[in-house]
C-alpha positions in Angstrom: 17.2 -1.4 0.1 17.0 -4.2 2.7 18.8 -7.3 1.5 15.5 -9.2 2.0 14.1 -7.3 -1.0 16.6 -9.1 -3.3 14.5 -11.5 -5.4 11.4 -9.3 -5.3 9.9 -8.5 -8.7 8.2 -5.2 -9.3 5.7 -5.6 -12.2 4.9 -2.2 -13.8 1.5 -2.1 -15.7 0.9 0.8 -18.1 -2.4 2.5 -18.5 -4.5 3.6 -21.5 -2.7 5.4 -24.4 0.6 4.3 -23.1 3.1 1.4 -23.3 6.1 0.2 -21.2 8.1 3.3 -22.2 6.0 5.3 -19.8 8.0 3.7 -17.0 11.4 4.5 -18.6 12.5 6.8 -15.9 11.5 4.4 -13.1 13.0 1.1 -14.3 16.7 1.5 -13.8 16.4 3.2 -10.4 14.4 0.3 -9.1 16.8 -2.1 -10.6 19.7 -0.2 -8.9 17.8 -0.8 -5.6 18.3 -4.5 -6.1 14.8 -5.3 -7.5 13.8 -7.3 -10.5 11.7 -5.1 -12.8 9.3 -6.2 -15.6 7.0 -4.0 -17.6 3.9 -6.0 -18.4 2.4 -5.3 -21.8 -1.4 -5.4 -21.8 -3.6 -5.5 -25.0 -6.2 -2.9 -23.9 -8.9 -5.0 -25.5 -11.0 -6.1 -22.5 -10.4 -5.8 -18.8 -10.3 -9.6 -18.4 -7.8 -9.8 -21.3 -5.6 -7.3 -19.6 -5.8 -9.1 -16.2 -4.9 -12.4 -17.8 -1.9 -10.8 -19.5 -0.6 -9.5 -16.2 -1.4 -12.8 -14.4 0.7 -14.6 -16.9 3.7 -12.4 -16.1 3.1 -12.8 -12.3 3.1 -16.6 -12.8 6.4 -16.6 -14.7 8.6 -14.2 -12.6 10.5 -15.6 -9.6 9.8 -14.7 -6.0 7.4 -12.3 -4.4 5.8 -9.6 -6.6 4.8 -6.0 -6.1 2.2 -4.9 -8.7 2.3 -1.2 -9.8 -0.5 0.1 -12.0 -1.0 3.5 -13.6 -4.5 5.0 -14.3 -6.6 2.3 -16.1 -4.1 -0.4 -14.9 -5.4 0.0 -11.3 -8.4 -2.0 -12.4 -6.0 -4.5 -13.9 -3.8 -5.1 -10.9 -6.9 -5.2 -8.7 -8.0 -8.2 -10.6 -4.9 -10.3 -9.9 -5.6 -13.0 -7.3 -2.2 -14.5 -6.8 -0.5 -15.3 -3.4 2.8 -14.2 -5.0 1.6 -10.6 -4.9 2.5 -9.0 -1.6 1.6 -5.4 -2.4 -0.3 -3.2 -4.8 0.7 0.3 -5.7 -1.8 2.6 -7.4 -0.3 5.5 -9.4 -3.2 8.0 -10.0 -5.1 4.8 -10.7 -8.7 3.7 -11.1 -9.8 1.0 -8.6 -13.3 -0.2 -9.2 -15.0 -2.3 -6.5 -16.8 -5.5 -7.2 -19.6 -4.9 -9.7 -18.3 -1.4 -10.7 -16.8 -0.6 -14.1 -13.8 1.5 -15.0 -16.2 4.1 -16.5 -18.1 4.2 -13.2 -15.1 5.4 -11.2 -13.5 7.5 -14.1 -16.7 9.6 -14.5 -17.4 9.8 -10.8 -16.0 13.3 -10.2 -16.2 16.6 -12.1 -14.4 16.8 -15.4 -11.4 19.1 -15.5 -11.8 22.0 -18.0 -8.6 20.9 -19.8 -9.6 17.2 -20.0 -9.8 16.0 -23.6 -13.0 15.0 -25.4 -12.6 11.3 -25.9 -14.9 8.7 -27.3 -14.7 5.4 -29.3 -14.0 5.3 -33.1 -16.0 3.1 -35.5 -13.9 0.1 -34.3 -14.6 0.7 -30.6 -11.2 2.1 -29.7 -10.6 5.3 -27.8 -7.7 7.4 -28.9 -6.1 10.3 -27.1 -6.0 13.5 -29.3 -2.7 15.3 -29.4 -4.1 18.2 -27.4 -4.8 15.7 -24.6 -1.1 14.9 -24.3 -0.3 18.6 -24.2 -3.0 19.6 -21.7 -4.0 16.7 -19.5 -2.1 13.3 -19.9 1.2 14.8 -18.9 0.9 18.6 -19.0 4.2 19.0 -17.0 6.2 17.0 -19.5 8.6 18.5 -22.0 7.6 19.1 -25.6 9.7 16.2 -26.6 8.2 13.8 -24.0 4.7 14.8 -25.1 5.6 14.2 -28.7 6.9 10.7 -28.0 4.0 9.9 -25.8 1.6 10.9 -28.6 3.6 8.9 -31.1 3.7 5.6 -29.2 0.1 5.8 -27.8 -2.0 2.6 -27.8 -5.7 3.1 -27.8 -8.0 1.4 -25.3 -11.0 -0.5 -26.3 -14.4 0.8 -25.0 -14.9 -2.8 -23.8 -12.2 -2.3 -21.1 -14.2 0.4 -19.4 -17.6 -1.3 -19.6 -16.8 -4.6 -18.0 -17.7 -5.0 -14.3 -14.9 -5.8 -12.0 -14.7 -8.8 -9.8 -13.7 -9.0 -6.1 -10.7 -6.6 -6.0 -7.4 -7.8 -4.7 -7.0 -4.6 -2.6 -9.5 -6.0 -0.1 -7.0 -8.6 0.9 -3.6 -7.2 -0.2 -1.8 -4.3 1.4 -2.0 -1.3 -0.9 -0.3 2.1 -1.5 -1.9 5.0 -3.5 -0.1 8.0 -5.1 -2.6 10.8 -5.4 -1.8 13.2 -8.3 -3.0 16.6 -7.1 -2.6 18.2 -10.5 -4.3 15.3 -12.4 -6.6 16.6 -15.2 -7.6 13.1 -16.4 -8.8 11.5 -13.1 -10.3 13.9 -10.5 -7.9 14.0 -7.5 -11.0 13.8 -5.3 -12.0 10.6 -6.9 -8.4 9.3 -6.3 -8.7 10.1 -2.6 -12.1 8.4 -2.4 -10.7 5.2 -4.0 -7.6 5.3 -1.8 -9.7 5.8 1.3 -12.1 2.9 0.7 -9.2 0.5 0.0 -7.5 1.6 3.2 -4.3 2.4 1.3 -1.2 4.1 2.5 -1.6 7.4 0.7 1.1 9.7 -0.6 -0.1 12.9 -2.2 2.0 15.0 -4.6 1.4 18.0 -6.7 2.0 16.1 -10.0 0.1 15.5 -13.2 -1.6 12.4 -14.4 1.6 10.6 -15.5 4.2 11.2 -12.7 6.3 8.2 -13.9 7.2 10.6 -16.7 7.1 14.0 -15.1 8.0 13.2 -11.4 9.6 9.8 -11.4 11.1 10.1 -7.9 7.7 10.2 -6.3 6.8 7.0 -8.1 10.2 5.4 -7.2 9.8 6.3 -3.5 6.3 4.9 -3.1 7.3 1.6 -4.8 10.4 1.3 -2.7 8.3 2.0 0.4 5.8 -0.7 -0.5 8.7 -3.2 -1.1 10.5 -2.4 2.1 7.4 -2.6 4.4 6.0 -5.8 2.8 9.3 -7.6 2.9 9.9 -6.6 6.5 6.5 -7.8 7.5 7.0 -11.2 5.8 10.2 -12.0 7.5 
């Protein structure tokens, strides 16, 4: 890693049904490349709440920031309007445009036959059934990894996917997009559509919905690429 990347902070933002442990295979390799790494916890209560949680992390960390969002968190990082953010990295992520909701883009493409049936409970929270972790969330993971993912899952409020997005940061910030070709949660064609309209640098891999867990090197590589190119262009 270029010495100019020293002092850059990579902020990793988990998606629905996950927590910071979903980045466990990515954190140390990025730190070993000389980067500061922070996993931003988000409440998964409303899109604006989640954006505010990440914005508070961006405000407190030193130096330039590269934001990395998985799945639902693509909408979250797209809502961060800070000059400290030099790059956005979307990992099989949802990226609504102004006025769109997360649900609009999530349900845009055809549903995979192995995608789980999900819906809100009486409190308005959406939980992932155990079969969803086995068959769609991370179908390429080991049995132990699936068991841990199911045990630590955090539900997402239906309010998160109903709130319209504001003007997205990807219209003014350089972006990268990892398309997960074996994704059973978010249609890969929908991913390509979102990546194309944001004019992102696209890297496609035959990976499932959660490559940070099942194919971490692909995630590490695209983050390091974003860091290297943005730090080079700013010097």
